[in-house]
N, C-alpha and C positions, 0 to 999 in steps of 0.2 A: 754727809751729801755725797760723797763719791760713790758711797756704799750703797746708798739708795739709787743713785743713777744706773748703778751697775746690775743691781737687782732688777729694775724695769726693763733694761736692755736684754737681760735673760729672759726675763717672762714674754717678752714680746717676739723674742727668736722662737720660743717654744710656740708660741702660737701659731707663728707661720709655718713651722714645722708639723704641726698637728692639723692643720687645715687641709682638708681634701681637695685635692687640685684637678683641673681639666687638662689634660694630654693634650697637645696640638694633634689634629688630624690632617694628613694632606691629602686630597681627592684630586684626581686626573691633574696632578700638577697646579691647583689652585693656591696651595700655600697652606699654613694652619689657621685653626680654627674656623674653618670655611662650614656653616651648616646649611647641609643640603636635603631638602623634604625628602620624605620616602615617597615612591609611586603609588598612584591609588586610581581606582578603577573610577572614571566619571559618568557612563551610564551605557545604555545599549537604546538602539532605535532601529525600527520601532519597539515600544516597552512593552507589547501584548499581543498574544496569535489566539487562534482559535484550535479547539480539538480536531486531530487529522489533518493539520495544514503544515505545509511546509513553507518556510518564511526566511526573506532575504533580511540580514540583520547586520546592524555596524555596532562594533564595541570601541568606546572611547575610554581614553586613559589620561591622567594628570602625570607629568613627570616620571612617565614610565618607558620603558625600553622595549617595546615590543618586537622591534628589530633584531635584537639580540638572540642570534640562536632560535631553537625550535618553542613554539608558544602552545599553550592550550588554555580553551574557555568553555566552561558549562554552565548551564543553570540546572538547579538542584531544589526540590522540595522533599525534605525527608529522603525516604531511598530512592525516588525518582529523578532521574537525570538526561537534560537536554544537552547534548555535545553540539558545540559549532563544528560543523564538519568541514574538513579542509580549509581551515582559515586563511585567506588572502592578508598579509601583514602589510597595511596600505602606507604606515609609518610607525614610528617609535609611539604615538598616541592614537592609532586608529587601527583596526584589524575587522575585516569582512568576512561573512561565511553565511551557511545555509542552517537553520536548526527544522527537524521534524517533530509536531507534537501529536504523539500517537492518541488514537480517539479513546483508550482507556484509562489516560494519565488523569491527575486529579487536577481540578481548577484552583485558584487562588493566585496567590504571589510565590515566586521562585524567588531564590538568592543564585547571585553571579559569582563564580571562582573563576580566576586565572592564575596562570603560573608560566613563569620564564626563569632561565638561571640567572638572570642579573636583578629582577624585581622581586622573586621567590614568590610566595604565595600572597595573593589581592583578594580582598572581598567586596562585595556591594550587596546588603541584604534588600530584600524584598524590593527589587528593582525591574521584576517582568511578571507581567498578568496573564495568565492562562484562562480564557474565558469559556463558559459553558458551551457556547454555539457551536456547532460542526462547520468546517469549510464546506462552501456551496459545491464545488466541483463533483457532477455526476456522469456517469455513463448513460447515454440515451439508447442506443441500437448498435448491433453489428450487420453487416449486409454484405453477401448472403449470409443467412444463418444456418446453414447446415451444410454437411457434406457426409460421403460415404467414408468407411474405412479403408485405408491403402491409398485417399485421393489429396492431391494437391490442391489447395484452394487460396485465393488471394481476397482479402474481405475489407470493407471499409468500416473503420469503428468512429461512432459519433459521440461525442461529449457535450455537456453544456457547464459552462463555468469552468471548464479544464485548460489546462496549461501544456498540451501536447508538444509545442514548440521549446518549452524549457528543459534542456538536458535531456539525457537518456530515459529510457523507462522500458517496461517489461510488460507484455500480455501472454496469459495463459489460461487455457481451459482444463477445468478440474469436475471431478464428480466422485462421489464418496465410494471408498474402496476401489477406485480406479486408478489408472496411471494418468498424472498429469502432462499435459502436452504444451509445450510452449512453442510461441511464434517462431517460425525460422528466420524470417526478416520484415522490416518493417521501415516505414518512410512517413513523417509527418509533413503533412499538409498545411495544416493551420493550427491554432492552439484549440481548436475543436473537432478535428478531423484526422486521422491517420490510416495508413494502411497497414493491414496484419496479415502476414502469408504464413499458413499452415501446412507442414505435412503430416496427415493424418495416419498412424501405424494402422497396419492392416489387422493387427489384432486388438483395435480399440474396442472398448465396450460400447454397445450402442445404447442410446437413450440421449436426456439431456444434461447439457454440461452448463457449469458457471464459467463467464466469462469474468478475468480477474486483471487488474491493471495497477503499477507501481510507479511510480516517479516519485523524485525529492520534492517536486512543485506539488503535486497532488496528493501525495500520500497513496493509501490502499483505497482501491475503488473496486466495484464490483457489480456485474449484473447477473442476477441469479437465472438459471433455468433458460437461458438465451440462444443455446447454440444444441444442436441435433446432430447427433453422430449416426448413420444408419450404417446398414450390413454394406460389404464390399460389392455386392450385386444388385442392392435396391430391396431384395428380398431376404427378411432378416434369418429366416432357415429353411432348410430344404425341405422341399415338398414330401419327399419320403421318409422323412424323420417321424415317427410317430409318438417320440418323446418330447416334441417341440411343436412350437406355433409355425403356421404354414400361412403367408397371405399371399394370393394369387389371383389371376395375372396381376403384375405391376411391370409397366403401366396399366392402366384399366381404363373402360371406356363408359359401360354402364354398370355392370354387377361384377363384383369379385367375391370371393370367398377366403374365409378365415377357418383354418384346420386347427383344432386345438387338440393338445396331448391327451393321450387316452384318460389320465387321472383328473381330467378337468370336464370330462363328460358329463359327469352327474351332478355337476354344480350349476346355479344359475348366476349370471353375471351382468356386465353391460359392457357395450361398444361406444365410445365418444368419439368425434371426428373434429381435430382442431386443425386451424390454417397455421402458417409457421409465424405468424404473431401472436399465437397463443389464445386466440379467440374461438369458443366452441361453436361447432356448425351443429351438430346433431349429438343425439343420445338415443340408441336402441337396447332396450332391456331384452334379455334373452332368458329361457328356460334352458334345462339341463337338455343340451342336444344328443339326441340317440346316437347319430352316427359322428358325432363331434365337427360338424362342419356345418357354419353358420353363414348365407346369403349376406352380402355387404352392399346394399344399393347407393350408387354411389353417381347415377345419372343427372341429378340436379346440382353436382357441385362444378364450380367454373372450372376450366383446365388450370393445372398448377400441381404444388407439391402439399400434401397433406399429413398429419400425423393420425394414426388410429391407437386407441387406448382401450385394450380389453382388462376389466378390472370383475375380479370375485370376492368373497368374502376373505381370501387370505393374502391375495396380492393381485398387482398388476402388469400389464405387458405393452410395451410402444413399438408401433412400427410406422416406418415413413414410407408413404406410398405416392405416387403420380398418378392424376387424373388427366387422360388425353381429351 
């Protein structure tokens, strides 16, 4: 009997030794065997946005430590990533910031990833929806919408559904193969109106420019062919230059003359006159002028500024003039 009891005792000791054990863990001085849940992401609010939209969002966590050092947050779908710009850590479980959704990004559900050195990487799948509609903010007009090269001009930009009061923004003029002209100063008046000051370079190319706007709140907005830059004198080219266009006199009261380069005197063409809103006022078809000079009647125009566009089979030329 004593031998049997001794054998059973030895076997029970072996089982205890062979059994895997859980080591006590001490966390923040709470003592051994304290089970602490891992930090997880709770959600993002709002949980959807439109293409070409900047959106203020709030990220929530559960048992997280957002306040512990630097933290980053982003949404992703495949190789497309939307970062939470300059996040503001409100608490250990809340972070606020802005995201911008470019107009060319894919629609559908995006996953969220967060990281800090205390929580490590945290994930929340399919938590944000990018919709197919485009944000509604648009540019309406800029006034005045013309200037001469070398001129300083103050303008008023008007938008619809825009957020001009929300943070900093940038406005610039651009034309293909020409230098971009950034505003020199601006001042927001309301969410739909702001001033734009421009110093037009003396060597700026003449013609129509696109007006471009960017802010975190509205994204990229554009108003194509909305601003005209003329020559420093108001006459695009010197009258005695036989290789270039000349419009004179400028300003004009009744009849002006358009002098064509010698290479154009054998070509038929047309002359169109537009007001500064882009409305066509008149069209004049011309045969090949023998002496290269074309009379342009303007007596029927109201006083103001206009754009004359000469076109032939190969190219066109625009000139701004003033009717007295």
